[in-house]
C-alpha positions as CSV (number, residue, x, y, z in Angstrom):
1,M,-0.1,0.1,-0.1
2,K,1.5,2.9,-0.9
3,S,0.4,6.3,0.0
4,V,1.8,9.4,-2.0
5,I,0.5,12.7,-0.6
6,V,0.8,15.8,-3.2
7,G,1.0,19.0,-1.9
8,T,2.8,21.7,-1.7
9,D,1.4,23.5,0.9
10,K,2.6,21.4,4.0
11,D,-0.9,23.3,5.5
12,E,-3.1,21.2,3.2
13,V,-0.8,17.6,3.7
14,L,-0.7,18.3,7.4
15,A,-4.5,19.1,7.2
16,R,-6.0,15.7,4.7
17,I,-3.9,13.7,7.4
18,Q,-5.3,15.5,10.3
19,R,-8.2,14.5,8.0
20,G,-7.1,10.8,7.6
21,F,-6.9,10.9,11.7
22,E,-10.3,12.3,11.4
23,N,-12.4,9.3,9.8
24,Q,-10.2,6.4,11.5
25,Y,-10.8,7.7,14.7
26,N,-14.6,8.1,14.0
27,L,-14.9,4.9,12.7
28,Y,-13.8,3.6,15.5
29,G,-15.7,4.6,18.2
30,K,-19.1,3.6,16.1
31,L,-17.8,0.0,15.7
32,K,-17.2,0.8,19.5
33,R,-20.7,1.9,20.6
34,G,-22.1,-0.4,17.7
35,R,-20.3,-3.2,19.9
36,Q,-21.8,-1.8,23.7
37,F,-25.2,-1.1,21.6
38,F,-26.3,-5.2,20.7
39,G,-24.5,-6.2,24.0
40,L,-21.1,-8.9,22.4
């Protein structure tokens, strides 16, 4: 898996990385809440 970030602006790159982390965190949170909700 190659991840190439194309962007000359450093702020843009950082923002993109931050969004990626937020998406991962939200996804994990949803899975966690879903497990609790279903009592698994």
